[in-house]
Biotite code that builds the C-alpha atoms (Angstrom):
import biotite.structure as struc

atoms = struc.array([
    struc.Atom([89.438, -32.039, -47.070], chain_id="A", res_id=1, res_name="MET", atom_name="CA", element="C"),
    struc.Atom([87.213, -34.571, -45.257], chain_id="A", res_id=2, res_name="ASN", atom_name="CA", element="C"),
    struc.Atom([83.589, -34.243, -45.671], chain_id="A", res_id=3, res_name="SER", atom_name="CA", element="C"),
    struc.Atom([82.883, -34.347, -41.736], chain_id="A", res_id=4, res_name="LEU", atom_name="CA", element="C"),
    struc.Atom([84.868, -31.405, -41.209], chain_id="A", res_id=5, res_name="SER", atom_name="CA", element="C"),
    struc.Atom([82.730, -28.243, -40.902], chain_id="A", res_id=6, res_name="VAL", atom_name="CA", element="C"),
    struc.Atom([84.948, -25.130, -41.508], chain_id="A", res_id=7, res_name="ARG", atom_name="CA", element="C"),
    struc.Atom([84.110, -21.529, -40.397], chain_id="A", res_id=8, res_name="PRO", atom_name="CA", element="C"),
    struc.Atom([84.483, -19.934, -43.871], chain_id="A", res_id=9, res_name="ALA", atom_name="CA", element="C"),
    struc.Atom([82.008, -22.477, -45.220], chain_id="A", res_id=10, res_name="ASP", atom_name="CA", element="C"),
    struc.Atom([79.571, -21.836, -42.800], chain_id="A", res_id=11, res_name="GLU", atom_name="CA", element="C"),
    struc.Atom([77.108, -18.948, -42.868], chain_id="A", res_id=12, res_name="ASP", atom_name="CA", element="C"),
    struc.Atom([78.158, -16.384, -40.093], chain_id="A", res_id=13, res_name="LEU", atom_name="CA", element="C"),
    struc.Atom([74.235, -15.422, -39.542], chain_id="A", res_id=14, res_name="GLU", atom_name="CA", element="C"),
    struc.Atom([73.425, -19.043, -38.998], chain_id="A", res_id=15, res_name="GLN", atom_name="CA", element="C"),
    struc.Atom([76.187, -19.377, -36.344], chain_id="A", res_id=16, res_name="LEU", atom_name="CA", element="C"),
    struc.Atom([75.160, -16.463, -34.122], chain_id="A", res_id=17, res_name="VAL", atom_name="CA", element="C"),
    struc.Atom([71.578, -17.235, -34.761], chain_id="A", res_id=18, res_name="LEU", atom_name="CA", element="C"),
    struc.Atom([72.252, -20.928, -33.530], chain_id="A", res_id=19, res_name="THR", atom_name="CA", element="C"),
    struc.Atom([74.836, -20.201, -30.459], chain_id="A", res_id=20, res_name="TYR", atom_name="CA", element="C"),
    struc.Atom([74.568, -16.313, -29.918], chain_id="A", res_id=21, res_name="GLY", atom_name="CA", element="C"),
    struc.Atom([71.975, -16.599, -27.283], chain_id="A", res_id=22, res_name="ASP", atom_name="CA", element="C"),
    struc.Atom([73.739, -19.308, -25.258], chain_id="A", res_id=23, res_name="GLN", atom_name="CA", element="C"),
    struc.Atom([76.948, -17.565, -25.622], chain_id="A", res_id=24, res_name="LEU", atom_name="CA", element="C"),
    struc.Atom([75.205, -14.055, -24.618], chain_id="A", res_id=25, res_name="TYR", atom_name="CA", element="C"),
    struc.Atom([73.555, -15.868, -21.554], chain_id="A", res_id=26, res_name="LYS", atom_name="CA", element="C"),
    struc.Atom([76.995, -17.438, -20.473], chain_id="A", res_id=27, res_name="LEU", atom_name="CA", element="C"),
    struc.Atom([78.899, -14.316, -20.540], chain_id="A", res_id=28, res_name="CYS", atom_name="CA", element="C"),
    struc.Atom([76.305, -12.238, -19.089], chain_id="A", res_id=29, res_name="PHE", atom_name="CA", element="C"),
    struc.Atom([76.244, -14.970, -16.110], chain_id="A", res_id=30, res_name="SER", atom_name="CA", element="C"),
    struc.Atom([79.980, -14.513, -15.491], chain_id="A", res_id=31, res_name="ILE", atom_name="CA", element="C"),
    struc.Atom([80.128, -10.873, -16.413], chain_id="A", res_id=32, res_name="LEU", atom_name="CA", element="C"),
    struc.Atom([77.205, -9.576, -14.601], chain_id="A", res_id=33, res_name="GLY", atom_name="CA", element="C"),
    struc.Atom([76.721, -6.810, -17.158], chain_id="A", res_id=34, res_name="ASN", atom_name="CA", element="C"),
    struc.Atom([74.856, -6.583, -20.346], chain_id="A", res_id=35, res_name="ARG", atom_name="CA", element="C"),
    struc.Atom([77.198, -4.270, -22.372], chain_id="A", res_id=36, res_name="ALA", atom_name="CA", element="C"),
    struc.Atom([80.328, -6.453, -21.282], chain_id="A", res_id=37, res_name="ASP", atom_name="CA", element="C"),
    struc.Atom([78.722, -9.674, -22.184], chain_id="A", res_id=38, res_name="ALA", atom_name="CA", element="C"),
    struc.Atom([77.755, -8.294, -25.500], chain_id="A", res_id=39, res_name="GLU", atom_name="CA", element="C"),
    struc.Atom([81.109, -7.371, -25.899], chain_id="A", res_id=40, res_name="ASP", atom_name="CA", element="C"),
    struc.Atom([82.507, -10.756, -25.266], chain_id="A", res_id=41, res_name="ALA", atom_name="CA", element="C"),
    struc.Atom([80.262, -12.408, -27.579], chain_id="A", res_id=42, res_name="VAL", atom_name="CA", element="C"),
    struc.Atom([81.515, -10.335, -30.514], chain_id="A", res_id=43, res_name="SER", atom_name="CA", element="C"),
    struc.Atom([85.076, -10.856, -29.422], chain_id="A", res_id=44, res_name="ASP", atom_name="CA", element="C"),
    struc.Atom([84.340, -14.774, -29.605], chain_id="A", res_id=45, res_name="VAL", atom_name="CA", element="C"),
    struc.Atom([82.546, -14.380, -32.991], chain_id="A", res_id=46, res_name="VAL", atom_name="CA", element="C"),
    struc.Atom([85.762, -12.046, -34.400], chain_id="A", res_id=47, res_name="VAL", atom_name="CA", element="C"),
    struc.Atom([87.960, -14.932, -33.029], chain_id="A", res_id=48, res_name="LYS", atom_name="CA", element="C"),
    struc.Atom([85.913, -17.459, -34.604], chain_id="A", res_id=49, res_name="TYR", atom_name="CA", element="C"),
    struc.Atom([86.245, -15.783, -37.936], chain_id="A", res_id=50, res_name="MET", atom_name="CA", element="C"),
    struc.Atom([89.879, -14.847, -38.013], chain_id="A", res_id=51, res_name="THR", atom_name="CA", element="C"),
    struc.Atom([91.203, -18.201, -36.493], chain_id="A", res_id=52, res_name="LYS", atom_name="CA", element="C"),
    struc.Atom([89.168, -20.574, -38.809], chain_id="A", res_id=53, res_name="ALA", atom_name="CA", element="C"),
    struc.Atom([88.960, -23.390, -36.567], chain_id="A", res_id=54, res_name="PRO", atom_name="CA", element="C"),
    struc.Atom([88.128, -26.976, -38.292], chain_id="A", res_id=55, res_name="VAL", atom_name="CA", element="C"),
    struc.Atom([85.805, -29.083, -36.382], chain_id="A", res_id=56, res_name="PHE", atom_name="CA", element="C"),
    struc.Atom([85.134, -32.553, -36.758], chain_id="A", res_id=57, res_name="ARG", atom_name="CA", element="C"),
    struc.Atom([81.185, -32.021, -35.691], chain_id="A", res_id=58, res_name="GLU", atom_name="CA", element="C"),
    struc.Atom([78.632, -29.522, -34.527], chain_id="A", res_id=59, res_name="ALA", atom_name="CA", element="C"),
    struc.Atom([79.310, -30.423, -30.676], chain_id="A", res_id=60, res_name="GLU", atom_name="CA", element="C"),
    struc.Atom([82.856, -29.738, -30.966], chain_id="A", res_id=61, res_name="HIS", atom_name="CA", element="C"),
    struc.Atom([82.348, -26.189, -32.407], chain_id="A", res_id=62, res_name="ARG", atom_name="CA", element="C"),
    struc.Atom([79.799, -25.455, -29.605], chain_id="A", res_id=63, res_name="LYS", atom_name="CA", element="C"),
    struc.Atom([82.466, -26.606, -26.757], chain_id="A", res_id=64, res_name="ALA", atom_name="CA", element="C"),
    struc.Atom([85.208, -24.193, -28.603], chain_id="A", res_id=65, res_name="TRP", atom_name="CA", element="C"),
    struc.Atom([82.656, -21.266, -28.731], chain_id="A", res_id=66, res_name="LEU", atom_name="CA", element="C"),
    struc.Atom([81.707, -21.735, -24.692], chain_id="A", res_id=67, res_name="LEU", atom_name="CA", element="C"),
    struc.Atom([85.343, -22.204, -23.909], chain_id="A", res_id=68, res_name="ARG", atom_name="CA", element="C"),
    struc.Atom([86.422, -19.458, -25.799], chain_id="A", res_id=69, res_name="THR", atom_name="CA", element="C"),
    struc.Atom([83.628, -17.366, -24.311], chain_id="A", res_id=70, res_name="ALA", atom_name="CA", element="C"),
    struc.Atom([84.544, -18.142, -20.689], chain_id="A", res_id=71, res_name="ILE", atom_name="CA", element="C"),
    struc.Atom([88.513, -17.377, -21.528], chain_id="A", res_id=72, res_name="ASN", atom_name="CA", element="C"),
    struc.Atom([87.480, -13.968, -22.820], chain_id="A", res_id=73, res_name="ARG", atom_name="CA", element="C"),
    struc.Atom([85.197, -13.272, -19.655], chain_id="A", res_id=74, res_name="CYS", atom_name="CA", element="C"),
    struc.Atom([87.684, -14.201, -17.238], chain_id="A", res_id=75, res_name="ARG", atom_name="CA", element="C"),
    struc.Atom([90.177, -11.767, -19.539], chain_id="A", res_id=76, res_name="ASP", atom_name="CA", element="C"),
    struc.Atom([87.683, -8.991, -18.772], chain_id="A", res_id=77, res_name="MET", atom_name="CA", element="C"),
    struc.Atom([87.315, -9.894, -15.061], chain_id="A", res_id=78, res_name="LEU", atom_name="CA", element="C"),
    struc.Atom([91.198, -9.776, -14.690], chain_id="A", res_id=79, res_name="ARG", atom_name="CA", element="C"),
    struc.Atom([90.952, -6.287, -16.680], chain_id="A", res_id=80, res_name="TRP", atom_name="CA", element="C"),
    struc.Atom([88.354, -4.643, -14.106], chain_id="A", res_id=81, res_name="ARG", atom_name="CA", element="C"),
    struc.Atom([89.116, -6.807, -11.005], chain_id="A", res_id=82, res_name="LYS", atom_name="CA", element="C"),
    struc.Atom([89.056, -3.617, -8.878], chain_id="A", res_id=83, res_name="ARG", atom_name="CA", element="C"),
    struc.Atom([85.865, -2.617, -9.864], chain_id="A", res_id=84, res_name="ARG", atom_name="CA", element="C"),
    struc.Atom([82.296, -3.621, -9.192], chain_id="A", res_id=85, res_name="ASN", atom_name="CA", element="C"),
    struc.Atom([80.434, -3.278, -12.461], chain_id="A", res_id=86, res_name="HIS", atom_name="CA", element="C"),
    struc.Atom([77.280, -5.216, -11.127], chain_id="A", res_id=87, res_name="LEU", atom_name="CA", element="C"),
    struc.Atom([74.397, -2.992, -11.917], chain_id="A", res_id=88, res_name="SER", atom_name="CA", element="C"),
    struc.Atom([71.106, -4.628, -9.860], chain_id="A", res_id=89, res_name="LEU", atom_name="CA", element="C"),
    struc.Atom([68.939, -2.604, -12.052], chain_id="A", res_id=90, res_name="ASP", atom_name="CA", element="C"),
    struc.Atom([70.513, -4.503, -14.957], chain_id="A", res_id=91, res_name="GLU", atom_name="CA", element="C"),
    struc.Atom([69.852, -7.991, -13.189], chain_id="A", res_id=92, res_name="VAL", atom_name="CA", element="C"),
    struc.Atom([66.304, -7.099, -12.941], chain_id="A", res_id=93, res_name="ARG", atom_name="CA", element="C"),
    struc.Atom([65.740, -6.086, -16.583], chain_id="A", res_id=94, res_name="ASP", atom_name="CA", element="C"),
    struc.Atom([67.601, -9.291, -17.731], chain_id="A", res_id=95, res_name="ALA", atom_name="CA", element="C"),
    struc.Atom([65.110, -11.426, -15.733], chain_id="A", res_id=96, res_name="ALA", atom_name="CA", element="C"),
    struc.Atom([62.381, -12.698, -17.686], chain_id="A", res_id=97, res_name="PRO", atom_name="CA", element="C"),
    struc.Atom([60.060, -12.414, -14.596], chain_id="A", res_id=98, res_name="ALA", atom_name="CA", element="C"),
    struc.Atom([60.000, -10.561, -11.125], chain_id="A", res_id=99, res_name="PRO", atom_name="CA", element="C"),
    struc.Atom([61.116, -13.708, -8.756], chain_id="A", res_id=100, res_name="GLU", atom_name="CA", element="C"),
    struc.Atom([63.609, -14.721, -11.057], chain_id="A", res_id=101, res_name="ASP", atom_name="CA", element="C"),
    struc.Atom([65.583, -11.472, -10.559], chain_id="A", res_id=102, res_name="SER", atom_name="CA", element="C"),
    struc.Atom([66.409, -12.283, -6.971], chain_id="A", res_id=103, res_name="ASP", atom_name="CA", element="C"),
    struc.Atom([67.706, -15.410, -8.006], chain_id="A", res_id=104, res_name="VAL", atom_name="CA", element="C"),
    struc.Atom([69.755, -13.666, -10.439], chain_id="A", res_id=105, res_name="LEU", atom_name="CA", element="C"),
    struc.Atom([71.131, -11.320, -7.868], chain_id="A", res_id=106, res_name="GLU", atom_name="CA", element="C"),
    struc.Atom([71.866, -14.194, -5.593], chain_id="A", res_id=107, res_name="ALA", atom_name="CA", element="C"),
    struc.Atom([73.750, -15.634, -8.103], chain_id="A", res_id=108, res_name="LEU", atom_name="CA", element="C"),
    struc.Atom([75.692, -12.782, -9.017], chain_id="A", res_id=109, res_name="PHE", atom_name="CA", element="C"),
    struc.Atom([77.231, -12.631, -5.564], chain_id="A", res_id=110, res_name="ARG", atom_name="CA", element="C"),
    struc.Atom([78.720, -15.987, -5.937], chain_id="A", res_id=111, res_name="LEU", atom_name="CA", element="C"),
    struc.Atom([82.225, -16.297, -6.978], chain_id="A", res_id=112, res_name="PRO", atom_name="CA", element="C"),
    struc.Atom([83.003, -16.576, -10.557], chain_id="A", res_id=113, res_name="GLU", atom_name="CA", element="C"),
    struc.Atom([83.818, -20.068, -10.270], chain_id="A", res_id=114, res_name="ALA", atom_name="CA", element="C"),
    struc.Atom([80.567, -21.324, -8.846], chain_id="A", res_id=115, res_name="TYR", atom_name="CA", element="C"),
    struc.Atom([78.543, -19.255, -11.248], chain_id="A", res_id=116, res_name="ARG", atom_name="CA", element="C"),
    struc.Atom([80.254, -20.593, -14.231], chain_id="A", res_id=117, res_name="THR", atom_name="CA", element="C"),
    struc.Atom([79.465, -24.302, -13.415], chain_id="A", res_id=118, res_name="VAL", atom_name="CA", element="C"),
    struc.Atom([76.112, -23.599, -12.036], chain_id="A", res_id=119, res_name="LEU", atom_name="CA", element="C"),
    struc.Atom([75.358, -21.669, -15.392], chain_id="A", res_id=120, res_name="HIS", atom_name="CA", element="C"),
    struc.Atom([76.831, -24.763, -17.653], chain_id="A", res_id=121, res_name="LEU", atom_name="CA", element="C"),
    struc.Atom([74.944, -27.191, -15.665], chain_id="A", res_id=122, res_name="TYR", atom_name="CA", element="C"),
    struc.Atom([71.826, -25.880, -15.066], chain_id="A", res_id=123, res_name="TYR", atom_name="CA", element="C"),
    struc.Atom([71.234, -23.424, -17.835], chain_id="A", res_id=124, res_name="VAL", atom_name="CA", element="C"),
    struc.Atom([73.369, -25.258, -20.844], chain_id="A", res_id=125, res_name="GLU", atom_name="CA", element="C"),
    struc.Atom([72.468, -28.821, -19.547], chain_id="A", res_id=126, res_name="GLY", atom_name="CA", element="C"),
    struc.Atom([76.170, -29.922, -19.592], chain_id="A", res_id=127, res_name="TYR", atom_name="CA", element="C"),
    struc.Atom([77.352, -32.921, -17.371], chain_id="A", res_id=128, res_name="LYS", atom_name="CA", element="C"),
    struc.Atom([79.715, -32.924, -15.005], chain_id="A", res_id=129, res_name="SER", atom_name="CA", element="C"),
    struc.Atom([82.495, -34.614, -17.236], chain_id="A", res_id=130, res_name="PRO", atom_name="CA", element="C"),
    struc.Atom([81.807, -32.274, -19.914], chain_id="A", res_id=131, res_name="GLU", atom_name="CA", element="C"),
    struc.Atom([82.181, -29.066, -17.743], chain_id="A", res_id=132, res_name="ILE", atom_name="CA", element="C"),
    struc.Atom([85.537, -30.466, -16.509], chain_id="A", res_id=133, res_name="GLY", atom_name="CA", element="C"),
    struc.Atom([86.409, -30.722, -19.984], chain_id="A", res_id=134, res_name="THR", atom_name="CA", element="C"),
    struc.Atom([85.273, -27.213, -20.975], chain_id="A", res_id=135, res_name="LEU", atom_name="CA", element="C"),
    struc.Atom([87.024, -25.661, -17.656], chain_id="A", res_id=136, res_name="LEU", atom_name="CA", element="C"),
    struc.Atom([90.040, -27.827, -17.503], chain_id="A", res_id=137, res_name="GLY", atom_name="CA", element="C"),
    struc.Atom([88.920, -29.554, -13.912], chain_id="A", res_id=138, res_name="LEU", atom_name="CA", element="C"),
    struc.Atom([88.296, -32.871, -12.749], chain_id="A", res_id=139, res_name="SER", atom_name="CA", element="C"),
    struc.Atom([84.557, -34.141, -12.723], chain_id="A", res_id=140, res_name="PRO", atom_name="CA", element="C"),
    struc.Atom([84.894, -34.249, -8.960], chain_id="A", res_id=141, res_name="ALA", atom_name="CA", element="C"),
    struc.Atom([86.045, -30.875, -8.868], chain_id="A", res_id=142, res_name="THR", atom_name="CA", element="C"),
    struc.Atom([82.991, -29.759, -11.065], chain_id="A", res_id=143, res_name="VAL", atom_name="CA", element="C"),
    struc.Atom([80.531, -31.722, -8.484], chain_id="A", res_id=144, res_name="ARG", atom_name="CA", element="C"),
    struc.Atom([82.079, -30.218, -5.379], chain_id="A", res_id=145, res_name="LYS", atom_name="CA", element="C"),
    struc.Atom([81.792, -26.788, -7.070], chain_id="A", res_id=146, res_name="ARG", atom_name="CA", element="C"),
    struc.Atom([78.098, -27.421, -7.945], chain_id="A", res_id=147, res_name="LEU", atom_name="CA", element="C"),
    struc.Atom([77.318, -28.690, -4.361], chain_id="A", res_id=148, res_name="GLN", atom_name="CA", element="C"),
    struc.Atom([79.206, -25.432, -2.751], chain_id="A", res_id=149, res_name="LEU", atom_name="CA", element="C"),
    struc.Atom([77.652, -23.311, -5.413], chain_id="A", res_id=150, res_name="GLY", atom_name="CA", element="C"),
    struc.Atom([74.310, -24.305, -4.599], chain_id="A", res_id=151, res_name="ARG", atom_name="CA", element="C"),
    struc.Atom([74.869, -24.077, -0.787], chain_id="A", res_id=152, res_name="GLU", atom_name="CA", element="C"),
    struc.Atom([76.010, -20.635, -1.198], chain_id="A", res_id=153, res_name="LYS", atom_name="CA", element="C"),
    struc.Atom([73.397, -19.504, -3.658], chain_id="A", res_id=154, res_name="LEU", atom_name="CA", element="C"),
    struc.Atom([70.968, -21.011, -1.029], chain_id="A", res_id=155, res_name="ARG", atom_name="CA", element="C"),
    struc.Atom([72.351, -18.801, 1.914], chain_id="A", res_id=156, res_name="LEU", atom_name="CA", element="C"),
    struc.Atom([72.799, -15.743, -0.034], chain_id="A", res_id=157, res_name="VAL", atom_name="CA", element="C"),
    struc.Atom([69.253, -15.866, -1.407], chain_id="A", res_id=158, res_name="TYR", atom_name="CA", element="C"),
    struc.Atom([67.899, -16.775, 2.153], chain_id="A", res_id=159, res_name="GLU", atom_name="CA", element="C"),
    struc.Atom([69.810, -13.548, 3.392], chain_id="A", res_id=160, res_name="GLN", atom_name="CA", element="C"),
    struc.Atom([68.037, -11.272, 0.632], chain_id="A", res_id=161, res_name="GLU", atom_name="CA", element="C"),
    struc.Atom([64.637, -12.494, 1.822], chain_id="A", res_id=162, res_name="GLU", atom_name="CA", element="C"),
    struc.Atom([65.039, -11.778, 5.582], chain_id="A", res_id=163, res_name="GLU", atom_name="CA", element="C"),
    struc.Atom([63.707, -8.159, 6.047], chain_id="A", res_id=164, res_name="PRO", atom_name="CA", element="C"),
])
């Protein structure tokens, strides 16, 4: 076995959750807009990590795998509940660290999932367009265009919410 490989069986699962749990939860919450579903998605990702026991060359590859798996799980959950609206604005307000941030989160959740995901990965997780493209299976140009359109749509939605 290569000494650079990192196997899930060798790693303390608690440390994995402490290291990546918050990032996974925020990503899932930004996609799903619901605390309970986000928690379920993170749990599903951790279970998949344990059962698949993937081997990674480096920690960054593990993080990318976890984020990609979380995105896929969230999309599966969205497909399942496609005809229902599960967004609770009370939950959005509770999740925001400050009252002024809840308005931005409300506006963000009104955007289509494609824009929410790239905006979250870019601004919250700090990924660059090529990295987001790799995670989502998109070209960097498509990611940049979604970021541009997402920012424009977010601004329009946010401005509409502020008008009396």
